[in-house]
N, C-alpha and C positions, 0 to 999 in steps of 0.2 A: 488413509482412506482406502477402503476395500475396492477390489476391481469391480464388484457388482455396483456399488454406489457410483463409481466413476462412470461405468457404462450407462447407468440410469440417468446420470447427469447429462451425458452427451446425447442420450436419446431424447431428453427433454428439449434440447436445442435452444433456439432463441426465445422460447416462451418464458424462460427464467429471467431474461434481461428485458426490462420494459423499454419501449421507445422513450426518448426524452433528450434532455440536454446533458451534455458531458463536458467537463473541463478536460482539455487535452494538454499534455505536457511531455517533455522530452527527458529521457533518462538513458544515459549511455548510448546515445544515437538512435534509440528506438522511441516510437510514439506510443503513449499510453493514455488512457482516459478513465475518469471516475465520474459517476453520476453527480450532478451539482447539488442534489439534495443532501448529500453527505458532507458537503464542503461548507465550512463556516467562514473562512477568509483566507487570503493569501498575503503573506508578509515577506518583507525583505529578509534575507539571511542576516541574522544579527548575532549577538553574543550568546553562545551556548556554553553552559557549564557542564563539563564532563562529570559523569557519576561513576565512581569506582565500582568494580565488580559487576558491571553490566555487560551483556552480550555486545559484540562489536557493532551490530546493526543499530543499537541505540546510541546515537551520536552524542546525546547529551540532553539537557533540559533547558527550556527558556522560561522567562517570566512573561506571561501574557496577561496584562492587567491584573497582576497579583496572584494569578494561578500558575502552578508549576505544570508545564506541558512537556512531555517527552517528545524528542524529535528522532524519527526513525530514518535511517539512511537506506532508501529502497535498493540502491545498488548492492549494498552488503546483504540486505534481507533476501535479495534474489540470488545470492551466492555469486555475485559478480564483483567488480571492483568498487571501492568506495567512491562516492560522488566527489568530484573535484570542485572546489569552490571557484566560482567564476563570477563575472559581472551580472549574469542573468540567473544565477542560482537563487532559489527562494524556498520558503517553507509554506506548504499548503496545510492549513489547519482543518482537520476532519473531526466529525463527531462520530464516535464508534460506541455501540451499545454492548455491554457485557453484564450478564446477570440482572437485566432490567435497569441498569444504571448507564447513563451517558458519560463518556470520557472524551476529553479533547486530546488528540494526538496529532503531532506535526509530521509531515513527510518532507524530506529534503529532495528536491528535484533540480535537474540541470536548468530547465527553463519552462515557464508556462506558455502555452501557445495561444489557445482561444477556447471559447465555449461554443460548442457546435451541437446541432440537432442530429441525432442518428435514429432513423426509423427502425422499428422492430424487424421489418423485412430486410434491413441491411445488417442485421446482427447474426453472425454464424456461431455455432457452438464452439467452445474451446477445443483446440486440437488435443488428441490423446497423447501426442509426443511431438518432439521437435522444437519445443520452445526453450528459452533460456531460463524460464522461471517455473515453479511448481504449477501444474495445471489446475490445482484446486484454488489458486490465487486468481484465476482468470474466469470472469463471468461470461465473456464472449469475445468475439472478434468483430469489430465494427468496420464495415466497408465504407471508406471515405475517399473519393476521387481515385478509384482504381487501386487503392492501397488499403492495407489493414491497420487498424488501431487496436491495441490490446486493451480491452475493457476490464479493469480490475474489480475484484470483489473486496471492498475495503473491510468487511467483517472478517474475512479470512486472512487477508494480508496483514491486517492490524489487530488480529485476535489478542485481546488483552490477556486472556487465560494462557494462550500459547507463549506469548512473550514473557509472562510472569514465570512460567515453567522453565523457559530457556535462561532467564536471569537466575533462577534458583539453581539450575544445573551449573551455570558459570561460577556461582558462589561455592558450590560443593567441590567442583574441579580445582578451584584455587586453594582449597584447604581451609577456607573460612567457615565458621559455624553459621548456618542459616538462622535467620531470626525466627522465633516461634510465633 
């Protein structure tokens, strides 16, 4: 992302993030949120099948009522440590659009907290620096009880095109021939 588009994005402020309901969850001790309109369901952490030659942030795939759904480890996606499996670890299933098609993608989180309302007036623009994750992944910072919750932009965090490119790069790095 160029500096100009980043500056324009920050200048747009909270206008880019609508007021509404957000699912809040924990990841690596930090609170995050995603708009509930992108969320299809929350499931218990179950049996994942590891897929060879995938980037490390793709933890595996699950069978969700006959559909193969990739599960993304947000801890690794954010260049931090892998999510440790615990009693409250779960998978949040999101619907992400790419090239006009809807895709189901799961994200592995430490724990789901609650659904909460965050007013547009309580959403600040993403900071230009100082976060643990890429700023283009952040839609805004929601003020909740004198604390901030990082509101994620699922279209950027779970960009099907970007993840496919990373998977292709992982295949090329390993010496395997990419599929045509």
